[in-house]
N, CA, C and O atoms as a CHARMM CRD file, in Angstrom:
* protein
*
  296
    1    1 MET  N      8.47000   2.32800  10.36800 PROA 1      0.00000
    2    1 MET  CA     7.49900   2.13100   9.28800 PROA 1      0.00000
    3    1 MET  C      6.31500   3.04700   9.46200 PROA 1      0.00000
    4    1 MET  O      5.42800   3.05300   8.60800 PROA 1      0.00000
    5    2 GLY  N      6.25800   3.80800  10.50900 PROA 2      0.00000
    6    2 GLY  CA     5.12100   4.69300  10.73600 PROA 2      0.00000
    7    2 GLY  C      4.92600   5.65500   9.56700 PROA 2      0.00000
    8    2 GLY  O      5.88000   6.29100   9.11800 PROA 2      0.00000
    9    3 GLY  N      3.72700   5.75800   9.08800 PROA 3      0.00000
   10    3 GLY  CA     3.43100   6.66800   7.98800 PROA 3      0.00000
   11    3 GLY  C      3.83400   6.12300   6.62600 PROA 3      0.00000
   12    3 GLY  O      3.89600   6.88100   5.65800 PROA 3      0.00000
   13    4 THR  N      4.10600   4.84500   6.53000 PROA 4      0.00000
   14    4 THR  CA     4.54200   4.25700   5.26200 PROA 4      0.00000
   15    4 THR  C      3.32800   4.15400   4.32700 PROA 4      0.00000
   16    4 THR  O      2.25800   3.68200   4.71200 PROA 4      0.00000
   17    5 LEU  N      3.53000   4.60600   3.10600 PROA 5      0.00000
   18    5 LEU  CA     2.49200   4.49400   2.09000 PROA 5      0.00000
   19    5 LEU  C      2.68500   3.16200   1.37400 PROA 5      0.00000
   20    5 LEU  O      3.81100   2.76800   1.06700 PROA 5      0.00000
   21    6 MET  N      1.57700   2.47400   1.11200 PROA 6      0.00000
   22    6 MET  CA     1.66900   1.21800   0.38200 PROA 6      0.00000
   23    6 MET  C      1.93800   1.48400  -1.08600 PROA 6      0.00000
   24    6 MET  O      2.61600   0.69800  -1.74700 PROA 6      0.00000
   25    7 GLU  N      1.41600   2.57500  -1.59500 PROA 7      0.00000
   26    7 GLU  CA     1.53300   2.85500  -3.02900 PROA 7      0.00000
   27    7 GLU  C      1.86100   4.29600  -3.25800 PROA 7      0.00000
   28    7 GLU  O      1.10800   5.18800  -2.86600 PROA 7      0.00000
   29    8 GLU  N      2.97800   4.52900  -3.88700 PROA 8      0.00000
   30    8 GLU  CA     3.37600   5.91200  -4.24000 PROA 8      0.00000
   31    8 GLU  C      3.03800   6.04000  -5.72800 PROA 8      0.00000
   32    8 GLU  O      3.71500   5.46700  -6.58200 PROA 8      0.00000
   33    9 THR  N      1.98000   6.80200  -6.02300 PROA 9      0.00000
   34    9 THR  CA     1.52000   6.89900  -7.39100 PROA 9      0.00000
   35    9 THR  C      1.79400   8.24700  -8.04400 PROA 9      0.00000
   36    9 THR  O      1.61500   8.38000  -9.25500 PROA 9      0.00000
   37   10 ILE  N      2.21500   9.23600  -7.29400 PROA 10     0.00000
   38   10 ILE  CA     2.39400  10.55100  -7.86500 PROA 10     0.00000
   39   10 ILE  C      3.37100  10.52500  -9.00800 PROA 10     0.00000
   40   10 ILE  O      3.09900  11.08600 -10.06900 PROA 10     0.00000
   41   11 SER  N      4.51700   9.87700  -8.81300 PROA 11     0.00000
   42   11 SER  CA     5.51000   9.79200  -9.90100 PROA 11     0.00000
   43   11 SER  C      4.95300   9.05900 -11.11100 PROA 11     0.00000
   44   11 SER  O      5.12700   9.50600 -12.24500 PROA 11     0.00000
   45   12 ARG  N      4.29100   7.94800 -10.87800 PROA 12     0.00000
   46   12 ARG  CA     3.76200   7.17300 -11.99800 PROA 12     0.00000
   47   12 ARG  C      2.62900   7.90600 -12.70900 PROA 12     0.00000
   48   12 ARG  O      2.49400   7.81200 -13.92900 PROA 12     0.00000
   49   13 MET  N      1.80800   8.64200 -11.94100 PROA 13     0.00000
   50   13 MET  CA     0.72600   9.39700 -12.57700 PROA 13     0.00000
   51   13 MET  C      1.29700  10.49300 -13.46200 PROA 13     0.00000
   52   13 MET  O      0.64300  10.93400 -14.40600 PROA 13     0.00000
   53   14 ALA  N      2.50800  10.93400 -13.16400 PROA 14     0.00000
   54   14 ALA  CA     3.13200  11.99000 -13.94600 PROA 14     0.00000
   55   14 ALA  C      3.87700  11.38200 -15.15300 PROA 14     0.00000
   56   14 ALA  O      4.51100  12.10800 -15.91800 PROA 14     0.00000
   57   15 GLY  N      3.79900  10.05900 -15.31900 PROA 15     0.00000
   58   15 GLY  CA     4.38100   9.42800 -16.49400 PROA 15     0.00000
   59   15 GLY  C      5.63400   8.63600 -16.22500 PROA 15     0.00000
   60   15 GLY  O      6.14400   8.00000 -17.14700 PROA 15     0.00000
   61   16 SER  N      6.16000   8.63700 -15.02200 PROA 16     0.00000
   62   16 SER  CA     7.36300   7.88000 -14.68400 PROA 16     0.00000
   63   16 SER  C      7.07500   6.40200 -14.66600 PROA 16     0.00000
   64   16 SER  O      5.97400   5.98700 -14.30200 PROA 16     0.00000
   65   17 GLY  N      8.03200   5.61100 -15.04700 PROA 17     0.00000
   66   17 GLY  CA     7.91000   4.15800 -14.92300 PROA 17     0.00000
   67   17 GLY  C      8.31800   3.67200 -13.54600 PROA 17     0.00000
   68   17 GLY  O      8.25600   2.47700 -13.25600 PROA 17     0.00000
   69   18 GLN  N      8.72900   4.58800 -12.71000 PROA 18     0.00000
   70   18 GLN  CA     9.18900   4.25600 -11.38900 PROA 18     0.00000
   71   18 GLN  C      8.14200   4.55300 -10.33800 PROA 18     0.00000
   72   18 GLN  O      7.08200   5.09100 -10.65600 PROA 18     0.00000
   73   19 GLY  N      8.41400   4.22100  -9.12900 PROA 19     0.00000
   74   19 GLY  CA     7.49200   4.38200  -8.02300 PROA 19     0.00000
   75   19 GLY  C      7.64700   3.14300  -7.15300 PROA 19     0.00000
   76   19 GLY  O      8.29300   2.18300  -7.57300 PROA 19     0.00000
   77   20 SER  N      7.09200   3.13500  -5.99000 PROA 20     0.00000
   78   20 SER  CA     7.23000   1.96900  -5.14700 PROA 20     0.00000
   79   20 SER  C      5.85100   1.44600  -4.75000 PROA 20     0.00000
   80   20 SER  O      4.85500   2.17000  -4.73100 PROA 20     0.00000
   81   21 TYR  N      5.84400   0.16000  -4.43600 PROA 21     0.00000
   82   21 TYR  CA     4.57700  -0.45500  -4.04100 PROA 21     0.00000
   83   21 TYR  C      4.89500  -1.58500  -3.06700 PROA 21     0.00000
   84   21 TYR  O      5.79400  -2.39100  -3.30700 PROA 21     0.00000
   85   22 LYS  N      4.15800  -1.63300  -1.98200 PROA 22     0.00000
   86   22 LYS  CA     4.27800  -2.71200  -1.01700 PROA 22     0.00000
   87   22 LYS  C      2.90100  -3.23900  -0.73200 PROA 22     0.00000
   88   22 LYS  O      1.97300  -2.46600  -0.49100 PROA 22     0.00000
   89   23 THR  N      2.75100  -4.56100  -0.75600 PROA 23     0.00000
   90   23 THR  CA     1.47200  -5.16500  -0.38600 PROA 23     0.00000
   91   23 THR  C      1.40700  -5.23800   1.13300 PROA 23     0.00000
   92   23 THR  O      2.39900  -4.99100   1.81900 PROA 23     0.00000
   93   24 ILE  N      0.24300  -5.57600   1.64700 PROA 24     0.00000
   94   24 ILE  CA     0.09400  -5.74800   3.09300 PROA 24     0.00000
   95   24 ILE  C      1.03700  -6.85700   3.55000 PROA 24     0.00000
   96   24 ILE  O      1.66800  -6.74600   4.60100 PROA 24     0.00000
   97   25 SER  N      1.13300  -7.93100   2.75700 PROA 25     0.00000
   98   25 SER  CA     2.04200  -9.01400   3.12000 PROA 25     0.00000
   99   25 SER  C      3.48200  -8.56400   3.15800 PROA 25     0.00000
  100   25 SER  O      4.23400  -8.97400   4.04100 PROA 25     0.00000
  101   26 ASP  N      3.88700  -7.71300   2.20100 PROA 26     0.00000
  102   26 ASP  CA     5.26600  -7.17100   2.19900 PROA 26     0.00000
  103   26 ASP  C      5.54500  -6.40600   3.47500 PROA 26     0.00000
  104   26 ASP  O      6.56600  -6.61200   4.13200 PROA 26     0.00000
  105   27 ILE  N      4.62400  -5.52000   3.81600 PROA 27     0.00000
  106   27 ILE  CA     4.81600  -4.68700   5.01300 PROA 27     0.00000
  107   27 ILE  C      4.82500  -5.53700   6.27000 PROA 27     0.00000
  108   27 ILE  O      5.64300  -5.32700   7.16600 PROA 27     0.00000
  109   28 ARG  N      3.90300  -6.50700   6.33500 PROA 28     0.00000
  110   28 ARG  CA     3.86900  -7.39000   7.48200 PROA 28     0.00000
  111   28 ARG  C      5.20800  -8.16800   7.62300 PROA 28     0.00000
  112   28 ARG  O      5.72100  -8.32900   8.73000 PROA 28     0.00000
  113   29 ALA  N      5.74900  -8.63500   6.51000 PROA 29     0.00000
  114   29 ALA  CA     7.01800  -9.38000   6.54500 PROA 29     0.00000
  115   29 ALA  C      8.17200  -8.50900   7.06500 PROA 29     0.00000
  116   29 ALA  O      9.09200  -9.01700   7.70600 PROA 29     0.00000
  117   30 LEU  N      8.12300  -7.22300   6.79300 PROA 30     0.00000
  118   30 LEU  CA     9.14800  -6.29100   7.25800 PROA 30     0.00000
  119   30 LEU  C      8.99000  -5.97300   8.75300 PROA 30     0.00000
  120   30 LEU  O      9.98000  -5.84300   9.47400 PROA 30     0.00000
  121   31 VAL  N      7.73100  -5.85000   9.21000 PROA 31     0.00000
  122   31 VAL  CA     7.46600  -5.37500  10.56300 PROA 31     0.00000
  123   31 VAL  C      7.41800  -6.50700  11.61700 PROA 31     0.00000
  124   31 VAL  O      7.94900  -6.35000  12.71700 PROA 31     0.00000
  125   32 GLU  N      6.79000  -7.62700  11.28100 PROA 32     0.00000
  126   32 GLU  CA     6.58700  -8.67400  12.30200 PROA 32     0.00000
  127   32 GLU  C      7.88500  -9.15100  12.97500 PROA 32     0.00000
  128   32 GLU  O      7.85500  -9.39900  14.18100 PROA 32     0.00000
  129   33 PRO  N      9.00700  -9.29400  12.28500 PROA 33     0.00000
  130   33 PRO  CA    10.21100  -9.71900  12.98500 PROA 33     0.00000
  131   33 PRO  C     10.68400  -8.74300  14.06900 PROA 33     0.00000
  132   33 PRO  O     11.48100  -9.12300  14.92600 PROA 33     0.00000
  133   34 THR  N     10.21400  -7.51400  14.04600 PROA 34     0.00000
  134   34 THR  CA    10.59100  -6.52300  15.06200 PROA 34     0.00000
  135   34 THR  C      9.77100  -6.68800  16.34000 PROA 34     0.00000
  136   34 THR  O     10.09400  -6.10700  17.37600 PROA 34     0.00000
  137   35 GLY  N      8.69500  -7.49600  16.25300 PROA 35     0.00000
  138   35 GLY  CA     7.82700  -7.67300  17.39600 PROA 35     0.00000
  139   35 GLY  C      6.79000  -6.52900  17.57300 PROA 35     0.00000
  140   35 GLY  O      6.04900  -6.49400  18.55600 PROA 35     0.00000
  141   36 ARG  N      6.76400  -5.64000  16.63600 PROA 36     0.00000
  142   36 ARG  CA     5.80500  -4.51500  16.68600 PROA 36     0.00000
  143   36 ARG  C      4.52400  -4.89200  15.95100 PROA 36     0.00000
  144   36 ARG  O      4.57300  -5.69000  15.01500 PROA 36     0.00000
  145   37 PRO  N      3.39400  -4.34800  16.34200 PROA 37     0.00000
  146   37 PRO  CA     2.13400  -4.67200  15.64700 PROA 37     0.00000
  147   37 PRO  C      2.03200  -3.97900  14.29100 PROA 37     0.00000
  148   37 PRO  O      2.58600  -2.89900  14.08500 PROA 37     0.00000
  149   38 VAL  N      1.32100  -4.61700  13.38100 PROA 38     0.00000
  150   38 VAL  CA     1.04300  -4.03200  12.08900 PROA 38     0.00000
  151   38 VAL  C     -0.39900  -3.52000  12.18200 PROA 38     0.00000
  152   38 VAL  O     -1.32400  -4.27800  12.47700 PROA 38     0.00000
  153   39 ARG  N     -0.56800  -2.23200  11.92600 PROA 39     0.00000
  154   39 ARG  CA    -1.89400  -1.63600  12.01700 PROA 39     0.00000
  155   39 ARG  C     -2.15600  -0.68700  10.84000 PROA 39     0.00000
  156   39 ARG  O     -1.32400   0.15600  10.50600 PROA 39     0.00000
  157   40 GLN  N     -3.30600  -0.84100  10.23500 PROA 40     0.00000
  158   40 GLN  CA    -3.73000   0.09400   9.18400 PROA 40     0.00000
  159   40 GLN  C     -4.34400   1.27500   9.89700 PROA 40     0.00000
  160   40 GLN  O     -5.16700   1.09400  10.79400 PROA 40     0.00000
  161   41 ARG  N     -3.96000   2.48700   9.51800 PROA 41     0.00000
  162   41 ARG  CA    -4.49300   3.69600  10.12600 PROA 41     0.00000
  163   41 ARG  C     -5.03500   4.64300   9.06500 PROA 41     0.00000
  164   41 ARG  O     -4.67700   4.55300   7.89000 PROA 41     0.00000
  165   42 THR  N     -5.89200   5.53900   9.49100 PROA 42     0.00000
  166   42 THR  CA    -6.39800   6.58400   8.59300 PROA 42     0.00000
  167   42 THR  C     -5.30200   7.65000   8.46700 PROA 42     0.00000
  168   42 THR  O     -4.27800   7.57800   9.14700 PROA 42     0.00000
  169   43 THR  N     -5.52600   8.64000   7.59200 PROA 43     0.00000
  170   43 THR  CA    -4.54400   9.71000   7.42800 PROA 43     0.00000
  171   43 THR  C     -4.35300  10.52300   8.70100 PROA 43     0.00000
  172   43 THR  O     -3.34500  11.21600   8.84600 PROA 43     0.00000
  173   44 LEU  N     -5.30700  10.44700   9.62400 PROA 44     0.00000
  174   44 LEU  CA    -5.16500  11.16000  10.88500 PROA 44     0.00000
  175   44 LEU  C     -4.79400  10.18100  12.01800 PROA 44     0.00000
  176   44 LEU  O     -4.97300  10.48900  13.19600 PROA 44     0.00000
  177   45 TYR  N     -4.27500   8.99700  11.64200 PROA 45     0.00000
  178   45 TYR  CA    -3.82800   7.95600  12.58000 PROA 45     0.00000
  179   45 TYR  C     -4.96300   7.37800  13.43100 PROA 45     0.00000
  180   45 TYR  O     -4.72800   6.84900  14.51700 PROA 45     0.00000
  181   46 GLY  N     -6.20000   7.48500  12.92300 PROA 46     0.00000
  182   46 GLY  CA    -7.32800   6.87700  13.60700 PROA 46     0.00000
  183   46 GLY  C     -7.43600   5.41700  13.23900 PROA 46     0.00000
  184   46 GLY  O     -6.72100   4.93600  12.36000 PROA 46     0.00000
  185   47 THR  N     -8.31700   4.71500  13.90300 PROA 47     0.00000
  186   47 THR  CA    -8.56500   3.31000  13.65400 PROA 47     0.00000
  187   47 THR  C     -9.43200   3.18200  12.39300 PROA 47     0.00000
  188   47 THR  O    -10.44200   3.87100  12.24400 PROA 47     0.00000
  189   48 VAL  N     -9.02000   2.29500  11.50100 PROA 48     0.00000
  190   48 VAL  CA    -9.74800   2.03600  10.25900 PROA 48     0.00000
  191   48 VAL  C    -10.96100   1.19000  10.54300 PROA 48     0.00000
  192   48 VAL  O    -10.85400   0.21900  11.29100 PROA 48     0.00000
  193   49 PRO  N    -12.13300   1.51700   9.97300 PROA 49     0.00000
  194   49 PRO  CA   -13.31900   0.67800  10.18200 PROA 49     0.00000
  195   49 PRO  C    -13.04100  -0.76700   9.74900 PROA 49     0.00000
  196   49 PRO  O    -12.32700  -1.01400   8.77800 PROA 49     0.00000
  197   50 GLU  N    -13.62300  -1.71400  10.49400 PROA 50     0.00000
  198   50 GLU  CA   -13.40800  -3.13100  10.26200 PROA 50     0.00000
  199   50 GLU  C    -13.68400  -3.55600   8.82000 PROA 50     0.00000
  200   50 GLU  O    -12.91800  -4.33700   8.25600 PROA 50     0.00000
  201   51 GLU  N    -14.75300  -3.06000   8.21700 PROA 51     0.00000
  202   51 GLU  CA   -15.10500  -3.43000   6.84700 PROA 51     0.00000
  203   51 GLU  C    -13.97800  -2.97400   5.89000 PROA 51     0.00000
  204   51 GLU  O    -13.58400  -3.73800   5.00800 PROA 51     0.00000
  205   52 ARG  N    -13.47900  -1.79700   6.04600 PROA 52     0.00000
  206   52 ARG  CA   -12.39300  -1.29400   5.19400 PROA 52     0.00000
  207   52 ARG  C    -11.11700  -2.14700   5.37000 PROA 52     0.00000
  208   52 ARG  O    -10.42500  -2.43800   4.39400 PROA 52     0.00000
  209   53 ARG  N    -10.81300  -2.54200   6.61800 PROA 53     0.00000
  210   53 ARG  CA    -9.64500  -3.34900   6.87800 PROA 53     0.00000
  211   53 ARG  C     -9.81300  -4.73300   6.22900 PROA 53     0.00000
  212   53 ARG  O     -8.86500  -5.26200   5.64800 PROA 53     0.00000
  213   54 ARG  N    -11.00900  -5.31500   6.32500 PROA 54     0.00000
  214   54 ARG  CA   -11.25900  -6.63600   5.70000 PROA 54     0.00000
  215   54 ARG  C    -11.10000  -6.58700   4.19800 PROA 54     0.00000
  216   54 ARG  O    -10.52100  -7.50200   3.61200 PROA 54     0.00000
  217   55 VAL  N    -11.60500  -5.53400   3.55400 PROA 55     0.00000
  218   55 VAL  CA   -11.49600  -5.40300   2.10900 PROA 55     0.00000
  219   55 VAL  C    -10.00800  -5.27800   1.70000 PROA 55     0.00000
  220   55 VAL  O     -9.56500  -5.89700   0.73300 PROA 55     0.00000
  221   56 ALA  N     -9.26800  -4.47400   2.44900 PROA 56     0.00000
  222   56 ALA  CA    -7.82800  -4.32400   2.14800 PROA 56     0.00000
  223   56 ALA  C     -7.09600  -5.65500   2.31500 PROA 56     0.00000
  224   56 ALA  O     -6.29000  -6.03000   1.46300 PROA 56     0.00000
  225   57 GLU  N     -7.37000  -6.36700   3.39900 PROA 57     0.00000
  226   57 GLU  CA    -6.73100  -7.67000   3.64300 PROA 57     0.00000
  227   57 GLU  C     -7.07100  -8.67200   2.56200 PROA 57     0.00000
  228   57 GLU  O     -6.20600  -9.44200   2.14300 PROA 57     0.00000
  229   58 ALA  N     -8.32600  -8.67900   2.09500 PROA 58     0.00000
  230   58 ALA  CA    -8.78100  -9.63700   1.10000 PROA 58     0.00000
  231   58 ALA  C     -8.02400  -9.46600  -0.23600 PROA 58     0.00000
  232   58 ALA  O     -7.78300 -10.43900  -0.95100 PROA 58     0.00000
  233   59 SER  N     -7.65600  -8.21500  -0.55400 PROA 59     0.00000
  234   59 SER  CA    -6.93000  -7.95300  -1.80100 PROA 59     0.00000
  235   59 SER  C     -5.41400  -7.85600  -1.58700 PROA 59     0.00000
  236   59 SER  O     -4.65600  -7.61800  -2.52800 PROA 59     0.00000
  237   60 ASP  N     -4.98700  -8.04600  -0.33000 PROA 60     0.00000
  238   60 ASP  CA    -3.58000  -7.85100   0.06300 PROA 60     0.00000
  239   60 ASP  C     -3.13100  -6.43500  -0.25600 PROA 60     0.00000
  240   60 ASP  O     -1.94000  -6.17300  -0.42000 PROA 60     0.00000
  241   61 GLY  N     -4.09900  -5.51900  -0.34200 PROA 61     0.00000
  242   61 GLY  CA    -3.78700  -4.12800  -0.58700 PROA 61     0.00000
  243   61 GLY  C     -3.43000  -3.83500  -2.03300 PROA 61     0.00000
  244   61 GLY  O     -2.93300  -2.75000  -2.33400 PROA 61     0.00000
  245   62 VAL  N     -3.67400  -4.78900  -2.94500 PROA 62     0.00000
  246   62 VAL  CA    -3.31200  -4.57100  -4.34900 PROA 62     0.00000
  247   62 VAL  C     -4.37700  -3.72700  -5.00100 PROA 62     0.00000
  248   62 VAL  O     -5.53000  -4.14600  -5.09500 PROA 62     0.00000
  249   63 ALA  N     -4.01200  -2.54800  -5.45200 PROA 63     0.00000
  250   63 ALA  CA    -4.91900  -1.60500  -6.10000 PROA 63     0.00000
  251   63 ALA  C     -5.03400  -1.92000  -7.57400 PROA 63     0.00000
  252   63 ALA  O     -4.09300  -2.42900  -8.18200 PROA 63     0.00000
  253   64 ALA  N     -6.16600  -1.62400  -8.14200 PROA 64     0.00000
  254   64 ALA  CA    -6.38700  -1.85800  -9.58400 PROA 64     0.00000
  255   64 ALA  C     -5.37400  -1.12500 -10.44300 PROA 64     0.00000
  256   64 ALA  O     -5.02800  -1.60600 -11.52300 PROA 64     0.00000
  257   65 SER  N     -4.88000   0.04300  -9.98700 PROA 65     0.00000
  258   65 SER  CA    -3.90900   0.78600 -10.76500 PROA 65     0.00000
  259   65 SER  C     -2.58900   0.05900 -10.89300 PROA 65     0.00000
  260   65 SER  O     -1.85600   0.28300 -11.85600 PROA 65     0.00000
  261   66 ILE  N     -2.26400  -0.81300  -9.94000 PROA 66     0.00000
  262   66 ILE  CA    -1.03300  -1.59700 -10.00500 PROA 66     0.00000
  263   66 ILE  C     -1.21900  -2.73200 -11.01500 PROA 66     0.00000
  264   66 ILE  O     -0.26700  -3.11100 -11.69600 PROA 66     0.00000
  265   67 LEU  N     -2.40800  -3.26500 -11.11600 PROA 67     0.00000
  266   67 LEU  CA    -2.64200  -4.39300 -11.97700 PROA 67     0.00000
  267   67 LEU  C     -2.73100  -3.98100 -13.47000 PROA 67     0.00000
  268   67 LEU  O     -2.45800  -4.79300 -14.35500 PROA 67     0.00000
  269   68 ARG  N     -3.11000  -2.73200 -13.73200 PROA 68     0.00000
  270   68 ARG  CA    -3.22000  -2.27000 -15.10200 PROA 68     0.00000
  271   68 ARG  C     -1.81600  -2.13000 -15.71900 PROA 68     0.00000
  272   68 ARG  O     -0.90400  -1.60600 -15.07900 PROA 68     0.00000
  273   69 PRO  N     -1.65100  -2.60200 -16.95900 PROA 69     0.00000
  274   69 PRO  CA    -0.33900  -2.38400 -17.59300 PROA 69     0.00000
  275   69 PRO  C     -0.07600  -0.90500 -17.81800 PROA 69     0.00000
  276   69 PRO  O     -0.99000  -0.15900 -18.16800 PROA 69     0.00000
  277   70 GLN  N      1.13200  -0.48700 -17.62500 PROA 70     0.00000
  278   70 GLN  CA     1.52100   0.91900 -17.82700 PROA 70     0.00000
  279   70 GLN  C      1.77200   1.14200 -19.32500 PROA 70     0.00000
  280   70 GLN  O      2.35800   0.29900 -20.00400 PROA 70     0.00000
  281   71 LEU  N      1.32000   2.28300 -19.81300 PROA 71     0.00000
  282   71 LEU  CA     1.55700   2.65500 -21.20900 PROA 71     0.00000
  283   71 LEU  C      3.00400   3.06000 -21.40500 PROA 71     0.00000
  284   71 LEU  O      3.57900   3.73900 -20.55500 PROA 71     0.00000
  285   72 PRO  N      3.59900   2.65400 -22.51400 PROA 72     0.00000
  286   72 PRO  CA     5.00500   3.02000 -22.76800 PROA 72     0.00000
  287   72 PRO  C      5.12600   4.53200 -22.95700 PROA 72     0.00000
  288   72 PRO  O      4.20700   5.18300 -23.45600 PROA 72     0.00000
  289   73 MET  N      6.26000   5.07300 -22.55600 PROA 73     0.00000
  290   73 MET  CA     6.54700   6.51900 -22.76100 PROA 73     0.00000
  291   73 MET  C      6.81900   6.73200 -24.23400 PROA 73     0.00000
  292   73 MET  O      7.43000   5.88800 -24.89000 PROA 73     0.00000
  293   74 ALA  N      6.36600   7.86200 -24.75400 PROA 74     0.00000
  294   74 ALA  CA     6.56900   8.21100 -26.16500 PROA 74     0.00000
  295   74 ALA  C      7.97900   8.69600 -26.40500 PROA 74     0.00000
  296   74 ALA  O      8.33200   9.03500 -27.53500 PROA 74     0.00000
C-alpha cells in the first residue's frame, strides 16, 4: 500500500466518470489485518504535522470534490 493515493482525480478532471477513491477508513480496513501500521505521509515520505492529520481523520479523508455531483458528459 506504500504510495497509495486516496483520490485519483486526474482522469475525472479530464472529464471521465471513472477514477478511484479510498477513505482513510477504507485504507485502514485493507492494511490493519496485515499487522502493518497505517501512516499518513507527505509526498517526500515525511511525517505529516499533527494538525493536518487530525483534519484528515475528522473528515475520513473525504474531499469536497468527491462530494460534489459530477456533471454529465455532453
